[in-house]
PyMOL CGO cylinders between C-alpha atoms (Angstrom):
from pymol import cmd
from pymol.cgo import CYLINDER

trace = [
    CYLINDER, 48.50, 30.58, -65.73, 47.10, 32.81, -68.43, 0.3, 1, 1, 1, 1, 1, 1,
    CYLINDER, 47.10, 32.81, -68.43, 50.33, 32.64, -70.30, 0.3, 1, 1, 1, 1, 1, 1,
    CYLINDER, 50.33, 32.64, -70.30, 50.20, 28.83, -70.25, 0.3, 1, 1, 1, 1, 1, 1,
    CYLINDER, 50.20, 28.83, -70.25, 46.64, 28.93, -71.91, 0.3, 1, 1, 1, 1, 1, 1,
    CYLINDER, 46.64, 28.93, -71.91, 47.80, 31.37, -74.50, 0.3, 1, 1, 1, 1, 1, 1,
    CYLINDER, 47.80, 31.37, -74.50, 51.00, 29.67, -75.45, 0.3, 1, 1, 1, 1, 1, 1,
    CYLINDER, 51.00, 29.67, -75.45, 50.24, 26.05, -76.30, 0.3, 1, 1, 1, 1, 1, 1,
    CYLINDER, 50.24, 26.05, -76.30, 53.79, 24.84, -75.82, 0.3, 1, 1, 1, 1, 1, 1,
    CYLINDER, 53.79, 24.84, -75.82, 54.14, 21.05, -76.17, 0.3, 1, 1, 1, 1, 1, 1,
    CYLINDER, 54.14, 21.05, -76.17, 55.52, 20.73, -72.63, 0.3, 1, 1, 1, 1, 1, 1,
    CYLINDER, 55.52, 20.73, -72.63, 54.68, 17.70, -70.65, 0.3, 1, 1, 1, 1, 1, 1,
    CYLINDER, 54.68, 17.70, -70.65, 54.39, 17.38, -66.95, 0.3, 1, 1, 1, 1, 1, 1,
    CYLINDER, 54.39, 17.38, -66.95, 54.32, 13.60, -66.36, 0.3, 1, 1, 1, 1, 1, 1,
    CYLINDER, 54.32, 13.60, -66.36, 51.81, 12.15, -68.72, 0.3, 1, 1, 1, 1, 1, 1,
    CYLINDER, 51.81, 12.15, -68.72, 49.82, 15.39, -69.41, 0.3, 1, 1, 1, 1, 1, 1,
    CYLINDER, 49.82, 15.39, -69.41, 50.74, 18.38, -71.41, 0.3, 1, 1, 1, 1, 1, 1,
    CYLINDER, 50.74, 18.38, -71.41, 50.74, 21.95, -70.23, 0.3, 1, 1, 1, 1, 1, 1,
    CYLINDER, 50.74, 21.95, -70.23, 47.32, 23.59, -69.92, 0.3, 1, 1, 1, 1, 1, 1,
    CYLINDER, 47.32, 23.59, -69.92, 47.67, 25.47, -73.19, 0.3, 1, 1, 1, 1, 1, 1,
    CYLINDER, 47.67, 25.47, -73.19, 48.76, 22.40, -75.16, 0.3, 1, 1, 1, 1, 1, 1,
    CYLINDER, 48.76, 22.40, -75.16, 45.93, 20.33, -73.61, 0.3, 1, 1, 1, 1, 1, 1,
    CYLINDER, 45.93, 20.33, -73.61, 43.36, 23.12, -74.63, 0.3, 1, 1, 1, 1, 1, 1,
    CYLINDER, 43.36, 23.12, -74.63, 44.93, 23.00, -78.18, 0.3, 1, 1, 1, 1, 1, 1,
    CYLINDER, 44.93, 23.00, -78.18, 44.72, 19.26, -78.34, 0.3, 1, 1, 1, 1, 1, 1,
    CYLINDER, 44.72, 19.26, -78.34, 40.99, 19.34, -77.28, 0.3, 1, 1, 1, 1, 1, 1,
    CYLINDER, 40.99, 19.34, -77.28, 40.07, 21.83, -79.93, 0.3, 1, 1, 1, 1, 1, 1,
    CYLINDER, 40.07, 21.83, -79.93, 41.90, 20.18, -82.76, 0.3, 1, 1, 1, 1, 1, 1,
    CYLINDER, 41.90, 20.18, -82.76, 39.39, 17.39, -82.50, 0.3, 1, 1, 1, 1, 1, 1,
    CYLINDER, 39.39, 17.39, -82.50, 40.25, 13.84, -83.69, 0.3, 1, 1, 1, 1, 1, 1,
    CYLINDER, 40.25, 13.84, -83.69, 42.54, 11.43, -81.99, 0.3, 1, 1, 1, 1, 1, 1,
    CYLINDER, 42.54, 11.43, -81.99, 44.32, 13.94, -79.83, 0.3, 1, 1, 1, 1, 1, 1,
    CYLINDER, 44.32, 13.94, -79.83, 41.05, 15.32, -78.36, 0.3, 1, 1, 1, 1, 1, 1,
    CYLINDER, 41.05, 15.32, -78.36, 39.84, 11.75, -77.83, 0.3, 1, 1, 1, 1, 1, 1,
    CYLINDER, 39.84, 11.75, -77.83, 42.97, 10.97, -75.75, 0.3, 1, 1, 1, 1, 1, 1,
    CYLINDER, 42.97, 10.97, -75.75, 42.63, 13.92, -73.53, 0.3, 1, 1, 1, 1, 1, 1,
    CYLINDER, 42.63, 13.92, -73.53, 38.94, 13.36, -73.03, 0.3, 1, 1, 1, 1, 1, 1,
    CYLINDER, 38.94, 13.36, -73.03, 39.56, 9.61, -72.35, 0.3, 1, 1, 1, 1, 1, 1,
    CYLINDER, 39.56, 9.61, -72.35, 42.24, 10.31, -69.86, 0.3, 1, 1, 1, 1, 1, 1,
    CYLINDER, 42.24, 10.31, -69.86, 40.06, 12.77, -67.96, 0.3, 1, 1, 1, 1, 1, 1,
    CYLINDER, 40.06, 12.77, -67.96, 37.12, 10.45, -67.93, 0.3, 1, 1, 1, 1, 1, 1,
    CYLINDER, 37.12, 10.45, -67.93, 39.08, 7.42, -66.79, 0.3, 1, 1, 1, 1, 1, 1,
    CYLINDER, 39.08, 7.42, -66.79, 40.88, 9.55, -64.06, 0.3, 1, 1, 1, 1, 1, 1,
    CYLINDER, 40.88, 9.55, -64.06, 37.57, 10.95, -62.94, 0.3, 1, 1, 1, 1, 1, 1,
    CYLINDER, 37.57, 10.95, -62.94, 36.03, 7.47, -62.57, 0.3, 1, 1, 1, 1, 1, 1,
    CYLINDER, 36.03, 7.47, -62.57, 39.01, 6.34, -60.56, 0.3, 1, 1, 1, 1, 1, 1,
    CYLINDER, 39.01, 6.34, -60.56, 39.04, 9.27, -58.33, 0.3, 1, 1, 1, 1, 1, 1,
    CYLINDER, 39.04, 9.27, -58.33, 35.37, 9.19, -57.59, 0.3, 1, 1, 1, 1, 1, 1,
    CYLINDER, 35.37, 9.19, -57.59, 35.54, 5.41, -56.87, 0.3, 1, 1, 1, 1, 1, 1,
    CYLINDER, 35.54, 5.41, -56.87, 32.90, 4.45, -59.55, 0.3, 1, 1, 1, 1, 1, 1,
    CYLINDER, 32.90, 4.45, -59.55, 32.62, 0.94, -60.71, 0.3, 1, 1, 1, 1, 1, 1,
    CYLINDER, 32.62, 0.94, -60.71, 35.34, 0.29, -63.33, 0.3, 1, 1, 1, 1, 1, 1,
    CYLINDER, 35.34, 0.29, -63.33, 33.37, -2.66, -64.79, 0.3, 1, 1, 1, 1, 1, 1,
    CYLINDER, 33.37, -2.66, -64.79, 30.87, -0.16, -66.15, 0.3, 1, 1, 1, 1, 1, 1,
    CYLINDER, 30.87, -0.16, -66.15, 33.30, 1.99, -67.98, 0.3, 1, 1, 1, 1, 1, 1,
    CYLINDER, 33.30, 1.99, -67.98, 32.95, 2.72, -71.80, 0.3, 1, 1, 1, 1, 1, 1,
    CYLINDER, 32.95, 2.72, -71.80, 35.68, 0.61, -73.44, 0.3, 1, 1, 1, 1, 1, 1,
    CYLINDER, 35.68, 0.61, -73.44, 36.03, 3.28, -76.27, 0.3, 1, 1, 1, 1, 1, 1,
    CYLINDER, 36.03, 3.28, -76.27, 37.78, 5.54, -73.77, 0.3, 1, 1, 1, 1, 1, 1,
    CYLINDER, 37.78, 5.54, -73.77, 40.44, 2.99, -73.14, 0.3, 1, 1, 1, 1, 1, 1,
    CYLINDER, 40.44, 2.99, -73.14, 40.65, 2.20, -76.81, 0.3, 1, 1, 1, 1, 1, 1,
    CYLINDER, 40.65, 2.20, -76.81, 41.31, 5.91, -77.46, 0.3, 1, 1, 1, 1, 1, 1,
    CYLINDER, 41.31, 5.91, -77.46, 44.38, 5.75, -75.29, 0.3, 1, 1, 1, 1, 1, 1,
    CYLINDER, 44.38, 5.75, -75.29, 45.54, 2.32, -76.64, 0.3, 1, 1, 1, 1, 1, 1,
    CYLINDER, 45.54, 2.32, -76.64, 45.55, 3.90, -80.25, 0.3, 1, 1, 1, 1, 1, 1,
    CYLINDER, 45.55, 3.90, -80.25, 47.79, 6.74, -79.19, 0.3, 1, 1, 1, 1, 1, 1,
    CYLINDER, 47.79, 6.74, -79.19, 51.17, 7.36, -80.75, 0.3, 1, 1, 1, 1, 1, 1,
    CYLINDER, 51.17, 7.36, -80.75, 52.53, 8.02, -77.24, 0.3, 1, 1, 1, 1, 1, 1,
    CYLINDER, 52.53, 8.02, -77.24, 53.70, 5.09, -75.05, 0.3, 1, 1, 1, 1, 1, 1,
    CYLINDER, 53.70, 5.09, -75.05, 52.45, 6.81, -71.86, 0.3, 1, 1, 1, 1, 1, 1,
    CYLINDER, 52.45, 6.81, -71.86, 48.85, 7.05, -73.13, 0.3, 1, 1, 1, 1, 1, 1,
    CYLINDER, 48.85, 7.05, -73.13, 48.93, 3.52, -74.42, 0.3, 1, 1, 1, 1, 1, 1,
    CYLINDER, 48.93, 3.52, -74.42, 50.27, 2.28, -71.06, 0.3, 1, 1, 1, 1, 1, 1,
    CYLINDER, 50.27, 2.28, -71.06, 47.45, 3.87, -69.30, 0.3, 1, 1, 1, 1, 1, 1,
    CYLINDER, 47.45, 3.87, -69.30, 44.92, 2.60, -71.77, 0.3, 1, 1, 1, 1, 1, 1,
    CYLINDER, 44.92, 2.60, -71.77, 46.13, -0.93, -71.31, 0.3, 1, 1, 1, 1, 1, 1,
    CYLINDER, 46.13, -0.93, -71.31, 46.15, -0.39, -67.58, 0.3, 1, 1, 1, 1, 1, 1,
    CYLINDER, 46.15, -0.39, -67.58, 42.49, 0.67, -67.56, 0.3, 1, 1, 1, 1, 1, 1,
    CYLINDER, 42.49, 0.67, -67.56, 41.76, -2.23, -69.97, 0.3, 1, 1, 1, 1, 1, 1,
    CYLINDER, 41.76, -2.23, -69.97, 43.30, -4.66, -67.54, 0.3, 1, 1, 1, 1, 1, 1,
    CYLINDER, 43.30, -4.66, -67.54, 41.36, -3.23, -64.58, 0.3, 1, 1, 1, 1, 1, 1,
    CYLINDER, 41.36, -3.23, -64.58, 38.15, -3.34, -66.66, 0.3, 1, 1, 1, 1, 1, 1,
    CYLINDER, 38.15, -3.34, -66.66, 38.58, -6.98, -67.61, 0.3, 1, 1, 1, 1, 1, 1,
    CYLINDER, 38.58, -6.98, -67.61, 39.90, -7.98, -64.15, 0.3, 1, 1, 1, 1, 1, 1,
    CYLINDER, 39.90, -7.98, -64.15, 36.59, -6.57, -62.70, 0.3, 1, 1, 1, 1, 1, 1,
    CYLINDER, 36.59, -6.57, -62.70, 34.53, -8.34, -65.31, 0.3, 1, 1, 1, 1, 1, 1,
    CYLINDER, 34.53, -8.34, -65.31, 36.45, -11.55, -64.69, 0.3, 1, 1, 1, 1, 1, 1,
    CYLINDER, 36.45, -11.55, -64.69, 37.55, -11.84, -68.36, 0.3, 1, 1, 1, 1, 1, 1,
    CYLINDER, 37.55, -11.84, -68.36, 40.97, -13.62, -67.85, 0.3, 1, 1, 1, 1, 1, 1,
    CYLINDER, 40.97, -13.62, -67.85, 41.85, -13.80, -71.55, 0.3, 1, 1, 1, 1, 1, 1,
    CYLINDER, 41.85, -13.80, -71.55, 41.45, -10.08, -72.21, 0.3, 1, 1, 1, 1, 1, 1,
    CYLINDER, 41.45, -10.08, -72.21, 43.11, -9.27, -68.86, 0.3, 1, 1, 1, 1, 1, 1,
    CYLINDER, 43.11, -9.27, -68.86, 46.10, -11.40, -69.80, 0.3, 1, 1, 1, 1, 1, 1,
    CYLINDER, 46.10, -11.40, -69.80, 46.36, -9.64, -73.24, 0.3, 1, 1, 1, 1, 1, 1,
    CYLINDER, 46.36, -9.64, -73.24, 46.44, -6.31, -71.42, 0.3, 1, 1, 1, 1, 1, 1,
    CYLINDER, 46.44, -6.31, -71.42, 49.12, -7.51, -69.00, 0.3, 1, 1, 1, 1, 1, 1,
    CYLINDER, 49.12, -7.51, -69.00, 51.14, -8.59, -72.06, 0.3, 1, 1, 1, 1, 1, 1,
    CYLINDER, 51.14, -8.59, -72.06, 50.85, -5.14, -73.66, 0.3, 1, 1, 1, 1, 1, 1,
    CYLINDER, 50.85, -5.14, -73.66, 51.80, -3.39, -70.44, 0.3, 1, 1, 1, 1, 1, 1,
    CYLINDER, 51.80, -3.39, -70.44, 54.83, -5.53, -70.14, 0.3, 1, 1, 1, 1, 1, 1,
    CYLINDER, 54.83, -5.53, -70.14, 55.92, -4.71, -73.60, 0.3, 1, 1, 1, 1, 1, 1,
    CYLINDER, 55.92, -4.71, -73.60, 55.54, -0.98, -72.94, 0.3, 1, 1, 1, 1, 1, 1,
    CYLINDER, 55.54, -0.98, -72.94, 57.35, -0.94, -69.50, 0.3, 1, 1, 1, 1, 1, 1,
    CYLINDER, 57.35, -0.94, -69.50, 60.69, 0.14, -70.92, 0.3, 1, 1, 1, 1, 1, 1,
    CYLINDER, 60.69, 0.14, -70.92, 59.09, 3.08, -72.69, 0.3, 1, 1, 1, 1, 1, 1,
    CYLINDER, 59.09, 3.08, -72.69, 57.35, 4.71, -69.69, 0.3, 1, 1, 1, 1, 1, 1,
    CYLINDER, 57.35, 4.71, -69.69, 58.83, 6.23, -66.57, 0.3, 1, 1, 1, 1, 1, 1,
    CYLINDER, 58.83, 6.23, -66.57, 58.97, 4.34, -63.18, 0.3, 1, 1, 1, 1, 1, 1,
    CYLINDER, 58.97, 4.34, -63.18, 56.45, 7.02, -61.91, 0.3, 1, 1, 1, 1, 1, 1,
    CYLINDER, 56.45, 7.02, -61.91, 53.78, 5.87, -64.36, 0.3, 1, 1, 1, 1, 1, 1,
    CYLINDER, 53.78, 5.87, -64.36, 54.51, 2.21, -63.58, 0.3, 1, 1, 1, 1, 1, 1,
    CYLINDER, 54.51, 2.21, -63.58, 54.19, 2.91, -59.89, 0.3, 1, 1, 1, 1, 1, 1,
    CYLINDER, 54.19, 2.91, -59.89, 50.86, 4.76, -60.46, 0.3, 1, 1, 1, 1, 1, 1,
    CYLINDER, 50.86, 4.76, -60.46, 49.48, 1.65, -62.25, 0.3, 1, 1, 1, 1, 1, 1,
    CYLINDER, 49.48, 1.65, -62.25, 49.22, -0.96, -59.55, 0.3, 1, 1, 1, 1, 1, 1,
    CYLINDER, 49.22, -0.96, -59.55, 49.10, -4.33, -60.97, 0.3, 1, 1, 1, 1, 1, 1,
    CYLINDER, 49.10, -4.33, -60.97, 48.79, -7.50, -58.71, 0.3, 1, 1, 1, 1, 1, 1,
    CYLINDER, 48.79, -7.50, -58.71, 48.76, -10.25, -61.31, 0.3, 1, 1, 1, 1, 1, 1,
    CYLINDER, 48.76, -10.25, -61.31, 51.74, -11.53, -63.28, 0.3, 1, 1, 1, 1, 1, 1,
    CYLINDER, 51.74, -11.53, -63.28, 51.96, -13.13, -66.73, 0.3, 1, 1, 1, 1, 1, 1,
]
cmd.load_cgo(trace, "trace")
């Protein structure tokens, strides 16, 4: 474990990087740090069962701005969940469209993790 923190190798395990690389991304500040923080806060909200309609949209936007398709996919997924919870059909449909466009760029595991009940 200590080696992974010392060596910030850009190795991904699913959507997240190794511990060392995540530490490095957090300390670089900017977009990469925003992505790591947003992913943590959004996952924390989901795990704790907090109300998604009260989430800060800036966290989702940080993921949507990412260069990486996996982060964008999760950003749009949470954006979809947020607008579904707030009964904003127009924004929910826009998120669904973006998710559909990203499907071929992310793994089946990520798609399975993001349960979507509506269709376009």
